TORKOL-4160 file (C-alpha; in steps of 0.2 Angstrom, whole numbers, padded with zeros to 4 digits, m for minus):
371
<pt num="1" X="0247" Y="0343" Z="0219"/>
<pt num="2" X="0239" Y="0359" Z="0225"/>
<pt num="3" X="0243" Y="0376" Z="0217"/>
<pt num="4" X="0241" Y="0394" Z="0221"/>
<pt num="5" X="0223" Y="0395" Z="0217"/>
<pt num="6" X="0218" Y="0382" Z="0231"/>
<pt num="7" X="0226" Y="0393" Z="0244"/>
<pt num="8" X="0214" Y="0406" Z="0251"/>
<pt num="9" X="0226" Y="0415" Z="0262"/>
<pt num="10" X="0243" Y="0416" Z="0269"/>
<pt num="11" X="0250" Y="0417" Z="0287"/>
<pt num="12" X="0262" Y="0430" Z="0290"/>
<pt num="13" X="0276" Y="0430" Z="0303"/>
<pt num="14" X="0271" Y="0438" Z="0320"/>
<pt num="15" X="0282" Y="0450" Z="0329"/>
<pt num="16" X="0278" Y="0442" Z="0346"/>
<pt num="17" X="0268" Y="0428" Z="0355"/>
<pt num="18" X="0262" Y="0438" Z="0370"/>
<pt num="19" X="0248" Y="0451" Z="0369"/>
<pt num="20" X="0258" Y="0464" Z="0377"/>
<pt num="21" X="0272" Y="0464" Z="0365"/>
<pt num="22" X="0260" Y="0463" Z="0350"/>
<pt num="23" X="0252" Y="0479" Z="0356"/>
<pt num="24" X="0269" Y="0487" Z="0359"/>
<pt num="25" X="0274" Y="0483" Z="0341"/>
<pt num="26" X="0257" Y="0490" Z="0335"/>
<pt num="27" X="0261" Y="0507" Z="0344"/>
<pt num="28" X="0279" Y="0507" Z="0338"/>
<pt num="29" X="0274" Y="0504" Z="0320"/>
<pt num="30" X="0260" Y="0517" Z="0322"/>
<pt num="31" X="0272" Y="0530" Z="0328"/>
<pt num="32" X="0284" Y="0526" Z="0313"/>
<pt num="33" X="0270" Y="0526" Z="0301"/>
<pt num="34" X="0263" Y="0543" Z="0306"/>
<pt num="35" X="0280" Y="0551" Z="0307"/>
<pt num="36" X="0283" Y="0545" Z="0289"/>
<pt num="37" X="0266" Y="0551" Z="0283"/>
<pt num="38" X="0269" Y="0568" Z="0291"/>
<pt num="39" X="0287" Y="0571" Z="0285"/>
<pt num="40" X="0284" Y="0565" Z="0267"/>
<pt num="41" X="0268" Y="0575" Z="0267"/>
<pt num="42" X="0276" Y="0591" Z="0272"/>
<pt num="43" X="0290" Y="0589" Z="0259"/>
<pt num="44" X="0277" Y="0586" Z="0245"/>
<pt num="45" X="0267" Y="0601" Z="0251"/>
<pt num="46" X="0282" Y="0612" Z="0253"/>
<pt num="47" X="0289" Y="0608" Z="0236"/>
<pt num="48" X="0272" Y="0609" Z="0227"/>
<pt num="49" X="0267" Y="0626" Z="0235"/>
<pt num="50" X="0284" Y="0635" Z="0234"/>
<pt num="51" X="0288" Y="0640" Z="0216"/>
<pt num="52" X="0306" Y="0643" Z="0222"/>
<pt num="53" X="0308" Y="0624" Z="0224"/>
<pt num="54" X="0301" Y="0620" Z="0206"/>
<pt num="55" X="0318" Y="0614" Z="0200"/>
<pt num="56" X="0324" Y="0597" Z="0194"/>
<pt num="57" X="0332" Y="0592" Z="0211"/>
<pt num="58" X="0316" Y="0595" Z="0221"/>
<pt num="59" X="0305" Y="0588" Z="0207"/>
<pt num="60" X="0314" Y="0572" Z="0209"/>
<pt num="61" X="0313" Y="0573" Z="0228"/>
<pt num="62" X="0294" Y="0576" Z="0227"/>
<pt num="63" X="0293" Y="0560" Z="0217"/>
<pt num="64" X="0304" Y="0551" Z="0230"/>
<pt num="65" X="0293" Y="0556" Z="0244"/>
<pt num="66" X="0278" Y="0549" Z="0235"/>
<pt num="67" X="0286" Y="0533" Z="0232"/>
<pt num="68" X="0291" Y="0532" Z="0251"/>
<pt num="69" X="0273" Y="0536" Z="0256"/>
<pt num="70" X="0267" Y="0522" Z="0245"/>
<pt num="71" X="0280" Y="0509" Z="0250"/>
<pt num="72" X="0278" Y="0511" Z="0269"/>
<pt num="73" X="0259" Y="0511" Z="0266"/>
<pt num="74" X="0260" Y="0494" Z="0257"/>
<pt num="75" X="0267" Y="0485" Z="0272"/>
<pt num="76" X="0265" Y="0494" Z="0289"/>
<pt num="77" X="0246" Y="0496" Z="0290"/>
<pt num="78" X="0243" Y="0477" Z="0287"/>
<pt num="79" X="0257" Y="0473" Z="0300"/>
<pt num="80" X="0249" Y="0485" Z="0313"/>
<pt num="81" X="0231" Y="0477" Z="0310"/>
<pt num="82" X="0238" Y="0460" Z="0313"/>
<pt num="83" X="0247" Y="0465" Z="0329"/>
<pt num="84" X="0231" Y="0474" Z="0335"/>
<pt num="85" X="0219" Y="0460" Z="0331"/>
<pt num="86" X="0230" Y="0446" Z="0335"/>
<pt num="87" X="0230" Y="0438" Z="0318"/>
<pt num="88" X="0242" Y="0432" Z="0305"/>
<pt num="89" X="0231" Y="0430" Z="0290"/>
<pt num="90" X="0232" Y="0439" Z="0274"/>
<pt num="91" X="0221" Y="0435" Z="0259"/>
<pt num="92" X="0228" Y="0427" Z="0243"/>
<pt num="93" X="0222" Y="0443" Z="0233"/>
<pt num="94" X="0229" Y="0454" Z="0247"/>
<pt num="95" X="0246" Y="0445" Z="0246"/>
<pt num="96" X="0247" Y="0447" Z="0228"/>
<pt num="97" X="0243" Y="0466" Z="0229"/>
<pt num="98" X="0256" Y="0468" Z="0242"/>
<pt num="99" X="0269" Y="0460" Z="0232"/>
<pt num="100" X="0265" Y="0470" Z="0217"/>
<pt num="101" X="0264" Y="0487" Z="0225"/>
<pt num="102" X="0280" Y="0484" Z="0235"/>
<pt num="103" X="0290" Y="0478" Z="0221"/>
<pt num="104" X="0283" Y="0492" Z="0210"/>
<pt num="105" X="0287" Y="0506" Z="0222"/>
<pt num="106" X="0304" Y="0499" Z="0227"/>
<pt num="107" X="0309" Y="0496" Z="0209"/>
<pt num="108" X="0303" Y="0514" Z="0204"/>
<pt num="109" X="0312" Y="0522" Z="0219"/>
<pt num="110" X="0329" Y="0514" Z="0215"/>
<pt num="111" X="0327" Y="0519" Z="0197"/>
<pt num="112" X="0323" Y="0537" Z="0203"/>
<pt num="113" X="0338" Y="0537" Z="0214"/>
<pt num="114" X="0349" Y="0533" Z="0199"/>
<pt num="115" X="0341" Y="0548" Z="0189"/>
<pt num="116" X="0344" Y="0559" Z="0204"/>
<pt num="117" X="0363" Y="0554" Z="0203"/>
<pt num="118" X="0363" Y="0559" Z="0185"/>
<pt num="119" X="0355" Y="0576" Z="0190"/>
<pt num="120" X="0368" Y="0579" Z="0203"/>
<pt num="121" X="0382" Y="0574" Z="0190"/>
<pt num="122" X="0375" Y="0587" Z="0177"/>
<pt num="123" X="0373" Y="0600" Z="0190"/>
<pt num="124" X="0391" Y="0599" Z="0197"/>
<pt num="125" X="0401" Y="0593" Z="0181"/>
<pt num="126" X="0391" Y="0600" Z="0167"/>
<pt num="127" X="0383" Y="0616" Z="0174"/>
<pt num="128" X="0383" Y="0625" Z="0157"/>
<pt num="129" X="0372" Y="0611" Z="0150"/>
<pt num="130" X="0361" Y="0609" Z="0165"/>
<pt num="131" X="0346" Y="0619" Z="0158"/>
<pt num="132" X="0347" Y="0609" Z="0141"/>
<pt num="133" X="0349" Y="0592" Z="0148"/>
<pt num="134" X="0337" Y="0593" Z="0163"/>
<pt num="135" X="0323" Y="0604" Z="0156"/>
<pt num="136" X="0305" Y="0602" Z="0160"/>
<pt num="137" X="0301" Y="0589" Z="0147"/>
<pt num="138" X="0317" Y="0579" Z="0151"/>
<pt num="139" X="0314" Y="0578" Z="0169"/>
<pt num="140" X="0296" Y="0573" Z="0167"/>
<pt num="141" X="0301" Y="0559" Z="0155"/>
<pt num="142" X="0315" Y="0553" Z="0167"/>
<pt num="143" X="0303" Y="0552" Z="0181"/>
<pt num="144" X="0290" Y="0544" Z="0170"/>
<pt num="145" X="0303" Y="0531" Z="0165"/>
<pt num="146" X="0307" Y="0527" Z="0183"/>
<pt num="147" X="0288" Y="0524" Z="0187"/>
<pt num="148" X="0285" Y="0515" Z="0171"/>
<pt num="149" X="0300" Y="0503" Z="0174"/>
<pt num="150" X="0295" Y="0499" Z="0191"/>
<pt num="151" X="0277" Y="0495" Z="0185"/>
<pt num="152" X="0283" Y="0484" Z="0172"/>
<pt num="153" X="0295" Y="0475" Z="0183"/>
<pt num="154" X="0281" Y="0472" Z="0196"/>
<pt num="155" X="0269" Y="0465" Z="0184"/>
<pt num="156" X="0282" Y="0453" Z="0177"/>
<pt num="157" X="0287" Y="0447" Z="0194"/>
<pt num="158" X="0270" Y="0446" Z="0202"/>
<pt num="159" X="0262" Y="0437" Z="0188"/>
<pt num="160" X="0276" Y="0424" Z="0187"/>
<pt num="161" X="0277" Y="0422" Z="0206"/>
<pt num="162" X="0258" Y="0418" Z="0208"/>
<pt num="163" X="0258" Y="0407" Z="0193"/>
<pt num="164" X="0269" Y="0394" Z="0202"/>
<pt num="165" X="0261" Y="0379" Z="0210"/>
<pt num="166" X="0262" Y="0380" Z="0229"/>
<pt num="167" X="0261" Y="0364" Z="0240"/>
<pt num="168" X="0272" Y="0368" Z="0255"/>
<pt num="169" X="0259" Y="0376" Z="0266"/>
<pt num="170" X="0254" Y="0394" Z="0267"/>
<pt num="171" X="0265" Y="0401" Z="0281"/>
<pt num="172" X="0277" Y="0414" Z="0276"/>
<pt num="173" X="0293" Y="0418" Z="0287"/>
<pt num="174" X="0290" Y="0437" Z="0285"/>
<pt num="175" X="0279" Y="0450" Z="0291"/>
<pt num="176" X="0273" Y="0455" Z="0274"/>
<pt num="177" X="0272" Y="0445" Z="0257"/>
<pt num="178" X="0289" Y="0444" Z="0249"/>
<pt num="179" X="0294" Y="0435" Z="0233"/>
<pt num="180" X="0308" Y="0424" Z="0241"/>
<pt num="181" X="0297" Y="0418" Z="0255"/>
<pt num="182" X="0283" Y="0413" Z="0243"/>
<pt num="183" X="0295" Y="0404" Z="0232"/>
<pt num="184" X="0300" Y="0393" Z="0247"/>
<pt num="185" X="0282" Y="0386" Z="0246"/>
<pt num="186" X="0284" Y="0380" Z="0228"/>
<pt num="187" X="0283" Y="0361" Z="0225"/>
<pt num="188" X="0290" Y="0361" Z="0207"/>
<pt num="189" X="0305" Y="0367" Z="0196"/>
<pt num="190" X="0294" Y="0381" Z="0189"/>
<pt num="191" X="0300" Y="0392" Z="0203"/>
<pt num="192" X="0317" Y="0393" Z="0193"/>
<pt num="193" X="0308" Y="0404" Z="0181"/>
<pt num="194" X="0306" Y="0417" Z="0194"/>
<pt num="195" X="0324" Y="0414" Z="0201"/>
<pt num="196" X="0330" Y="0418" Z="0183"/>
<pt num="197" X="0320" Y="0434" Z="0183"/>
<pt num="198" X="0327" Y="0439" Z="0200"/>
<pt num="199" X="0344" Y="0436" Z="0194"/>
<pt num="200" X="0341" Y="0447" Z="0179"/>
<pt num="201" X="0334" Y="0460" Z="0190"/>
<pt num="202" X="0350" Y="0459" Z="0200"/>
<pt num="203" X="0361" Y="0463" Z="0185"/>
<pt num="204" X="0350" Y="0478" Z="0181"/>
<pt num="205" X="0351" Y="0484" Z="0199"/>
<pt num="206" X="0370" Y="0481" Z="0198"/>
<pt num="207" X="0371" Y="0491" Z="0182"/>
<pt num="208" X="0362" Y="0506" Z="0191"/>
<pt num="209" X="0374" Y="0504" Z="0205"/>
<pt num="210" X="0389" Y="0506" Z="0194"/>
<pt num="211" X="0381" Y="0521" Z="0186"/>
<pt num="212" X="0379" Y="0529" Z="0203"/>
<pt num="213" X="0396" Y="0525" Z="0208"/>
<pt num="214" X="0404" Y="0532" Z="0192"/>
<pt num="215" X="0393" Y="0548" Z="0194"/>
<pt num="216" X="0399" Y="0551" Z="0211"/>
<pt num="217" X="0417" Y="0548" Z="0206"/>
<pt num="218" X="0416" Y="0562" Z="0193"/>
<pt num="219" X="0406" Y="0573" Z="0205"/>
<pt num="220" X="0420" Y="0572" Z="0219"/>
<pt num="221" X="0434" Y="0575" Z="0206"/>
<pt num="222" X="0425" Y="0591" Z="0201"/>
<pt num="223" X="0421" Y="0597" Z="0218"/>
<pt num="224" X="0439" Y="0594" Z="0224"/>
<pt num="225" X="0445" Y="0606" Z="0210"/>
<pt num="226" X="0434" Y="0620" Z="0216"/>
<pt num="227" X="0446" Y="0633" Z="0224"/>
<pt num="228" X="0433" Y="0640" Z="0236"/>
<pt num="229" X="0430" Y="0631" Z="0252"/>
<pt num="230" X="0413" Y="0638" Z="0253"/>
<pt num="231" X="0410" Y="0632" Z="0235"/>
<pt num="232" X="0415" Y="0614" Z="0240"/>
<pt num="233" X="0404" Y="0614" Z="0255"/>
<pt num="234" X="0389" Y="0619" Z="0245"/>
<pt num="235" X="0393" Y="0606" Z="0232"/>
<pt num="236" X="0395" Y="0592" Z="0246"/>
<pt num="237" X="0379" Y="0598" Z="0254"/>
<pt num="238" X="0369" Y="0596" Z="0237"/>
<pt num="239" X="0376" Y="0578" Z="0235"/>
<pt num="240" X="0378" Y="0570" Z="0252"/>
<pt num="241" X="0359" Y="0568" Z="0256"/>
<pt num="242" X="0356" Y="0559" Z="0240"/>
<pt num="243" X="0372" Y="0548" Z="0243"/>
<pt num="244" X="0366" Y="0544" Z="0261"/>
<pt num="245" X="0349" Y="0539" Z="0255"/>
<pt num="246" X="0357" Y="0528" Z="0241"/>
<pt num="247" X="0369" Y="0520" Z="0254"/>
<pt num="248" X="0354" Y="0516" Z="0266"/>
<pt num="249" X="0343" Y="0509" Z="0252"/>
<pt num="250" X="0357" Y="0498" Z="0245"/>
<pt num="251" X="0365" Y="0492" Z="0261"/>
<pt num="252" X="0349" Y="0486" Z="0269"/>
<pt num="253" X="0343" Y="0478" Z="0253"/>
<pt num="254" X="0360" Y="0469" Z="0250"/>
<pt num="255" X="0361" Y="0463" Z="0268"/>
<pt num="256" X="0343" Y="0457" Z="0267"/>
<pt num="257" X="0345" Y="0446" Z="0251"/>
<pt num="258" X="0363" Y="0442" Z="0250"/>
<pt num="259" X="0367" Y="0438" Z="0269"/>
<pt num="260" X="0375" Y="0421" Z="0272"/>
<pt num="261" X="0362" Y="0407" Z="0275"/>
<pt num="262" X="0372" Y="0402" Z="0290"/>
<pt num="263" X="0367" Y="0418" Z="0300"/>
<pt num="264" X="0349" Y="0418" Z="0293"/>
<pt num="265" X="0335" Y="0415" Z="0306"/>
<pt num="266" X="0317" Y="0421" Z="0307"/>
<pt num="267" X="0320" Y="0434" Z="0320"/>
<pt num="268" X="0335" Y="0441" Z="0310"/>
<pt num="269" X="0326" Y="0441" Z="0294"/>
<pt num="270" X="0312" Y="0450" Z="0302"/>
<pt num="271" X="0323" Y="0464" Z="0309"/>
<pt num="272" X="0332" Y="0466" Z="0292"/>
<pt num="273" X="0315" Y="0467" Z="0283"/>
<pt num="274" X="0310" Y="0481" Z="0294"/>
<pt num="275" X="0327" Y="0490" Z="0291"/>
<pt num="276" X="0325" Y="0490" Z="0272"/>
<pt num="277" X="0306" Y="0492" Z="0271"/>
<pt num="278" X="0301" Y="0503" Z="0285"/>
<pt num="279" X="0316" Y="0513" Z="0290"/>
<pt num="280" X="0321" Y="0521" Z="0274"/>
<pt num="281" X="0304" Y="0529" Z="0270"/>
<pt num="282" X="0304" Y="0536" Z="0288"/>
<pt num="283" X="0321" Y="0543" Z="0288"/>
<pt num="284" X="0323" Y="0549" Z="0270"/>
<pt num="285" X="0314" Y="0566" Z="0273"/>
<pt num="286" X="0325" Y="0569" Z="0288"/>
<pt num="287" X="0341" Y="0566" Z="0278"/>
<pt num="288" X="0336" Y="0577" Z="0264"/>
<pt num="289" X="0330" Y="0592" Z="0275"/>
<pt num="290" X="0344" Y="0591" Z="0288"/>
<pt num="291" X="0356" Y="0601" Z="0278"/>
<pt num="292" X="0345" Y="0609" Z="0266"/>
<pt num="293" X="0340" Y="0627" Z="0272"/>
<pt num="294" X="0329" Y="0630" Z="0257"/>
<pt num="295" X="0318" Y="0615" Z="0260"/>
<pt num="296" X="0318" Y="0618" Z="0279"/>
<pt num="297" X="0312" Y="0636" Z="0276"/>
<pt num="298" X="0298" Y="0630" Z="0265"/>
<pt num="299" X="0292" Y="0617" Z="0277"/>
<pt num="300" X="0293" Y="0630" Z="0291"/>
<pt num="301" X="0281" Y="0641" Z="0281"/>
<pt num="302" X="0269" Y="0626" Z="0278"/>
<pt num="303" X="0268" Y="0622" Z="0296"/>
<pt num="304" X="0266" Y="0641" Z="0301"/>
<pt num="305" X="0252" Y="0643" Z="0289"/>
<pt num="306" X="0244" Y="0627" Z="0293"/>
<pt num="307" X="0244" Y="0629" Z="0312"/>
<pt num="308" X="0246" Y="0647" Z="0316"/>
<pt num="309" X="0238" Y="0657" Z="0302"/>
<pt num="310" X="0221" Y="0659" Z="0295"/>
<pt num="311" X="0226" Y="0670" Z="0281"/>
<pt num="312" X="0233" Y="0664" Z="0264"/>
<pt num="313" X="0248" Y="0654" Z="0265"/>
<pt num="314" X="0265" Y="0664" Z="0266"/>
<pt num="315" X="0272" Y="0653" Z="0252"/>
<pt num="316" X="0270" Y="0661" Z="0235"/>
<pt num="317" X="0255" Y="0656" Z="0225"/>
<pt num="318" X="0262" Y="0661" Z="0209"/>
<pt num="319" X="0258" Y="0647" Z="0196"/>
<pt num="320" X="0275" Y="0642" Z="0188"/>
<pt num="321" X="0278" Y="0627" Z="0177"/>
<pt num="322" X="0287" Y="0612" Z="0185"/>
<pt num="323" X="0306" Y="0612" Z="0183"/>
<pt num="324" X="0304" Y="0626" Z="0170"/>
<pt num="325" X="0313" Y="0640" Z="0179"/>
<pt num="326" X="0327" Y="0646" Z="0167"/>
<pt num="327" X="0337" Y="0654" Z="0181"/>
<pt num="328" X="0347" Y="0640" Z="0190"/>
<pt num="329" X="0361" Y="0643" Z="0203"/>
<pt num="330" X="0374" Y="0631" Z="0198"/>
<pt num="331" X="0391" Y="0628" Z="0206"/>
<pt num="332" X="0405" Y="0629" Z="0192"/>
<pt num="333" X="0423" Y="0625" Z="0195"/>
<pt num="334" X="0435" Y="0639" Z="0192"/>
<pt num="335" X="0442" Y="0631" Z="0176"/>
<pt num="336" X="0425" Y="0632" Z="0168"/>
<pt num="337" X="0423" Y="0650" Z="0173"/>
<pt num="338" X="0439" Y="0654" Z="0165"/>
<pt num="339" X="0434" Y="0645" Z="0149"/>
<pt num="340" X="0418" Y="0655" Z="0148"/>
<pt num="341" X="0427" Y="0671" Z="0150"/>
<pt num="342" X="0439" Y="0667" Z="0136"/>
<pt num="343" X="0424" Y="0662" Z="0125"/>
<pt num="344" X="0416" Y="0680" Z="0127"/>
<pt num="345" X="0403" Y="0677" Z="0141"/>
<pt num="346" X="0400" Y="0692" Z="0152"/>
<pt num="347" X="0405" Y="0690" Z="0170"/>
<pt num="348" X="0402" Y="0702" Z="0184"/>
<pt num="349" X="0411" Y="0700" Z="0201"/>
<pt num="350" X="0403" Y="0702" Z="0218"/>
<pt num="351" X="0408" Y="0698" Z="0235"/>
<pt num="352" X="0398" Y="0683" Z="0235"/>
<pt num="353" X="0399" Y="0675" Z="0218"/>
<pt num="354" X="0401" Y="0679" Z="0199"/>
<pt num="355" X="0387" Y="0676" Z="0187"/>
<pt num="356" X="0388" Y="0673" Z="0168"/>
<pt num="357" X="0373" Y="0672" Z="0156"/>
<pt num="358" X="0372" Y="0659" Z="0143"/>
<pt num="359" X="0358" Y="0653" Z="0131"/>
<pt num="360" X="0352" Y="0635" Z="0130"/>
<pt num="361" X="0346" Y="0627" Z="0114"/>
<pt num="362" X="0328" Y="0631" Z="0117"/>
<pt num="363" X="0332" Y="0650" Z="0118"/>
<pt num="364" X="0330" Y="0652" Z="0137"/>
<pt num="365" X="0343" Y="0661" Z="0147"/>
<pt num="366" X="0351" Y="0653" Z="0162"/>
<pt num="367" X="0361" Y="0661" Z="0175"/>
<pt num="368" X="0376" Y="0652" Z="0182"/>
<pt num="369" X="0384" Y="0656" Z="0199"/>
<pt num="370" X="0403" Y="0654" Z="0202"/>
<pt num="371" X="0409" Y="0653" Z="0219"/>
């Protein structure tokens, strides 16, 4: 009985048999990959350079763009190389590295999306505690926890998967190395260990999903209590991009791994794999920037400085600590504003909004906006 150590390489699934279609897939993937690199790179640069975007929401968005860049770079370049050079092979070490990095980045991204749901919940439902619950240190700790949980999850699954004896050949029915496809090559019951770990991971994923759903239930209840239509519109604009990204991420993943075996086929599995591994990193920047005027303005400044100016960038170069801005503009329902006024907070009315100043536990002042 052979095991994984006797396999020098794996054979990946090809997109097409004819050379013309292989080159077509190469150019298509190249376009998607370059678009993802450009879009995520612009978001990272804009957030890093513009101190107005040094807030918790944009800090998490920057980390999300980094994860998207990593995940699409794990699978697409190898697929493009195989299509260009008319080959299917990937080395055993390369396959293990691909499994590790893809599982690491996807797990970390899902954890980060859960953290971003908490950020939106606090911003909408508990705005008076926003500066306390999501200060600089708390944001860094939550982002590090997301990355760390993804890393540990990837180490556990990769080590367990590649310790399983394989004797069913070396051909994978996928265009990149994927754990379920590798388990199909197992020739002993030891693969049940990895199945058990995958089931445990599914329970954790389901727990995060329940947390996200409950967070948005509370968010929508709070938003619907805001009397101003403009305030409700702003609140929905803050939350809908994240909700769209989560929906895309979860729906494609669920269909990929939980679809009925009766409708499964290599071609369908290939299309679904592209949907959940390639499409989200490419469209996430578009989703987040479509209704976000602040981000669009910052990206426009980056582009204008990069391509049309030889002077210093128009974006402020002022050095400010990440997510440490004490002044946060937060939407607060009318009921919360009335409670603050009853408790003695000062509020001044303007035609646009009313502000109140409160002090967080660490002594920083935070300005709250009431639509």
